[in-house]
N, C-alpha and C positions, 0 to 999 in steps of 0.2 A: 562536513570538517575532517580534515585530512589527518589531522592527529587522534583522533577517534577511528579513523579506517585504520591506522597504519597499526594501534593499538593493536587491531583482529587483525590485520595482515602479518602480523611477528608472532600472535598464535598459529595461525595456520601454517607457515613456515615452521614454527617446529614441530611440527605433525609430519614433515617430510614433504608437505604439498606447497605449488604453486599460490602467491598472492599477488595484485596488485592495485594498490588503492588510485582512483581516480578520481578527480575532484570535478563537480560541474554544478553549473548553474539552472535551475528547471524554467527558470523566467527568461533566459535567454536562448533564444529560437533556437540557436546554433550548437548550443551546448550539449545536448542529448544524442545528436548526431557524431559529434567531436567523437566523446565520450566513448560510444559504442564503437566506433573506428578505435581509438586507443587501448579498449579492453580487448579487441580483435586481435590488432596490432603482438598486444603482450603475450596474450596467452592461448588464439586461437578463436575457432569460428565461435560464437555465443550460442549456448545452449538452453541458459536459463536466465530470465529477467523476472526479476521483484521488484515492485514499483511501493515502496516504501515510503513516500515522502507527503509530509501534511501539515496546513497550519489551520487555524480553528479559524479566526475571526470571530469571538464570540460578540453578541452586542442584539439590541433589540432591532427587529425588522425595520421600524418606521425609523429609527434614526441611525441607522446603517450607512456611511460613508459609501457610495458608489465605487470610492478606490478601493476600500476594504472587499469589498463586492469582487472587484477585479483582481487583485491579487491572492484572496484565496483561490478562483479560478486559475488562475493562471500557472499556480504550485498544483494545486489537487488536480484536475481533471486537464486543462489545455498540456501544462508536463508532462504529466500519465500518458495522454497521447501522444507527446512528441518520441516519450523513451519507447512506446510500443509500436510507431511508426517506425523508427530508427532500426530496434533490434530485428521487429517483425520481416521487415525486406528481408534479410539475410534468412533468416529460418526460412520465409516462404522459400527461397530460391533453392534453399540447401533440402526440405523436404520434413522438416524435424523441426522440434523446439516447442517450449511453455512457457509461459505469462502467468506469474501469479499477482493479480492486485490488491493493495490493502485498501479495501473501503471502509467501510464503517457501518454498523447497526444505524447509525443516524441516516443512513442513505435508504434505510427501508422504512424506518417511522421517523414522527416527527418529533422535535427536541428544542422545546420554545429557546430563544437567543442564540441558535446556532444555525441560521438561514441559508447563507453561504455554506459553510461546512456542510450541512445536510444535501443542500441541492447539487452540491462539488461530487459530494462519494454519491449522491441516487445518479448524478451523470456516467461515476465511474463505475457503478453497475451497470446500466444501459452499453457502454461501452466496451465493456467485457462482454456482453451478449452479442453485441454486433460483429467486434473481431473475432470472436469464437464461430458466426456463423460463416465469416468470409472467408476464413483462414483454415477452416477444418478437411476441407479438401486437399490442403497445402501439407497437413500432416503437423498442423501447428496448435497446440490448445492453449485456450486462454481464458481461465478461472478466477476466481476472487473469493479473499474471505472478507467479513466480515465484523470485528472484533465491535467488541460493549467497551465499556469501562475498563481502561487497563493500567496501572502503576507505572509513569517516566517520571526523570528528573522535572519535567516543567509540573505537571500535578500532582506531586506527591507531597506538598505543603496543605493542599486543598482537601485530598483525600482524608488527610489525618488530623482533621480543623473541627469542630463537632457541624457545624454544616454539611462537609463532606459524610462524614457519619450517619448522619439523617439522612442525607440523598441514596447512600448505599443500602438504609434498610429500607428504605420507601421504594426504589426503582431498580433493585438485582434479586431475584430471589434466592439466590444462593450468602447471598450476605455478603456479601465482601467483590472486592475490583480482582480484573486478570494481574498475573506476573506476567511480565514480557516472555519468559520462555515457555508459556502454556499457549503461545502461539506457534510455535517451532513444529511440532506436529503436524498443523493443518499445512503450512508451507511445505513443508518436507514431502508430505504426502502430497499435493499439486503439482512438484515439481519433478514428482519420481514419476517412474513407471508402474507403479500402484494403481494411479491413478487414471491409467491410458485410455480409459473410454469414459472420461470425463472432459466435457470442455463446455463452456459458457456456465457453469453453476458457482453459485455463490455459497459458502460455509460460512455459518453464523455460529460466533462463537463469544459469547455476552452475560456467559449465566445465570442466562433463564430470562433477560430482560426483554426481550421483542415478542415472549409468548405473553406477557401480561396483557 
């Protein structure tokens, strides 16, 4: 959504930094490489990639249309792979770079009605580990975070409903969902030299959900 990107870009420019919003479609096989090329043309070689796109495709597995399964995988896993591939080639050639994939705790534990989402995020975790092994000697690090339940514009109504509050009390030991800004520290850490000896790692940020 270019309008949302432009809002953030304006905030960055106000700090005296450069920013270039670039729209892309992860379901278009040519779009990721074109977006990386456009970013590098505008701002120079790409040092950091954060893969943070995802759709849920909720529904009982027995009734889930194949088209919905494919739609979820096209964005959550295939699209993420295409972005890693497009950015990773240049990073490997230059001998440096870091990629942070946003997976999910759903890729590590079973969650009902999320068969496509959980499978795609589990695949993203394995993609993270595989790329970490392949690119480690090239100076490129690939890590992931696995968030639990976080407030977004899409799920805010659900989490503030009676059913949502019951779910929170049942499944999250800390008794609340996360705020988006509570992911920032982990992403910045994995993207920075502070984590320079980490690759193939998955940081879980879920309020204790996966410990149950």
